[in-house]
C-alpha positions in Angstrom: 165.7 125.0 35.1 169.4 125.8 35.2 171.2 128.5 33.2 174.5 126.8 33.6 176.1 126.0 30.2 177.0 122.4 29.9 179.4 121.4 27.2 181.7 118.5 26.2 185.0 119.0 24.4 186.2 116.8 21.7 189.6 116.7 20.0 189.2 115.8 16.3 191.0 112.5 15.7 192.6 111.4 12.5 189.8 108.9 11.8 187.2 111.7 12.3 188.2 113.5 9.1 187.2 112.9 5.5 189.5 112.7 2.5 189.4 116.6 2.4 190.7 116.6 5.9 187.5 118.1 7.3 185.5 116.7 10.2 183.0 114.1 8.9 179.3 114.9 9.3 178.6 111.5 10.9 181.1 112.3 13.6 179.1 115.4 14.7 176.1 113.0 15.2 178.3 110.6 17.2 179.5 113.6 19.3 175.8 114.6 19.9 174.9 111.1 21.1 178.0 110.9 23.3 177.3 114.3 24.8 173.7 113.4 25.6 174.9 110.4 27.6 177.5 112.6 29.3 174.7 115.0 30.1 172.6 112.3 31.7 175.7 111.1 33.7 176.3 114.7 34.8 172.7 114.6 36.1 173.4 111.4 38.1 172.0 108.8 35.6 174.8 106.4 34.6 174.3 103.7 32.1 173.9 101.0 34.8 171.1 103.0 36.4 169.2 103.0 33.1 169.8 99.2 32.8 168.1 98.9 36.3 165.2 101.0 35.1 164.8 99.0 31.9 164.8 101.9 29.4 167.1 104.1 27.5 166.8 107.3 25.3 166.5 106.6 21.5 166.6 108.9 18.5 163.7 109.3 16.2 165.0 112.0 14.0 168.2 113.8 13.3 169.0 117.0 11.4 172.4 118.6 10.8 173.8 121.9 9.6 177.4 122.8 8.8 179.0 126.3 9.1 182.8 125.8 9.0 185.2 123.0 8.8 187.0 121.5 11.8 190.2 119.7 11.0 192.5 117.2 12.7 193.6 118.0 16.2 191.3 121.0 16.6 189.1 121.2 19.7 185.3 121.2 19.1 182.9 122.1 22.0 179.4 120.7 22.0 176.8 122.9 23.8 173.5 121.0 24.1 170.2 122.8 25.0 166.6 121.5 25.1 164.6 123.0 22.3 161.4 121.2 23.0 160.0 118.6 25.4 156.7 117.2 26.5 155.9 117.8 30.2 156.6 114.2 31.1 159.7 114.1 28.8 158.3 111.2 26.8 159.4 113.2 23.8 162.3 115.7 23.5 164.3 117.7 21.0 167.9 118.7 21.8 170.1 121.0 19.7 173.9 120.5 19.9 175.8 123.6 18.8 179.4 123.1 17.9 182.2 125.7 18.1 185.9 125.6 17.8 188.1 126.7 20.8 188.1 130.3 19.4 184.3 130.4 19.3 184.0 130.0 15.6 180.8 128.1 14.7 181.3 124.6 13.2 177.6 123.6 13.0 174.7 122.0 14.8 172.9 118.8 15.2 169.3 118.4 16.4 168.2 115.1 17.8 164.6 114.3 18.5 163.8 111.3 20.6 161.9 109.3 23.2 162.6 106.6 25.7 162.4 102.9 24.8 161.3 100.2 27.3 163.7 97.3 26.6 161.0 94.6 27.4 158.0 96.0 25.6 160.0 97.7 22.8 157.5 100.7 23.2 158.0 104.4 23.9 157.7 105.3 27.6 157.9 108.4 29.7 160.9 108.4 32.0 160.5 108.0 35.8 159.6 111.2 37.6 163.1 111.5 39.0 164.6 111.5 35.4 162.0 113.9 34.1 162.7 116.3 37.1 166.5 116.2 36.4 165.9 116.8 32.6 163.7 119.8 33.5 166.8 121.5 35.0 168.7 121.4 31.7 169.3 124.7 29.8 166.5 125.5 27.4 166.8 127.2 24.1 165.1 130.5 23.6 161.7 129.8 22.0 161.4 126.5 23.9 158.4 124.6 22.7 156.2 122.3 24.7 155.5 119.0 22.9 152.5 116.7 23.3 153.2 113.6 25.4 153.5 110.3 23.5 151.7 108.6 26.4 148.2 110.0 25.6 145.6 110.6 28.3 146.3 108.9 31.6 143.3 107.0 33.2 142.0 108.7 36.4 
């Protein structure tokens, strides 16, 4: 596991704001999904590689909390950490904490998910190489171990 803080910076675009000129909630979710793919790429797993493996991460649940507004042209940083995961990473929960450039909290998004096999359309555990890389990601304090979605493996 690494203690290195990974983050992605976003500059709030005009089409990211609502009529009150505040960052739209759906945009925070879009940022979270983009950050997760950036995170995977940072670990060496590009989109083409997942295409070769035949599976991709998918979201099962999303929760958001807002603290302060972010407005047009402000910089927002997304700091993801793993809150919970099964030992095989067949199920995971990642919190994305958002701050402005000055450190002021904007909010957070929690995404829970699994991996979807494109052919069978069923949840799968990622390859050992992917699980090993994910195990190096920063963990939240109070990290929780989840039950695998794969059930008992035959001996």
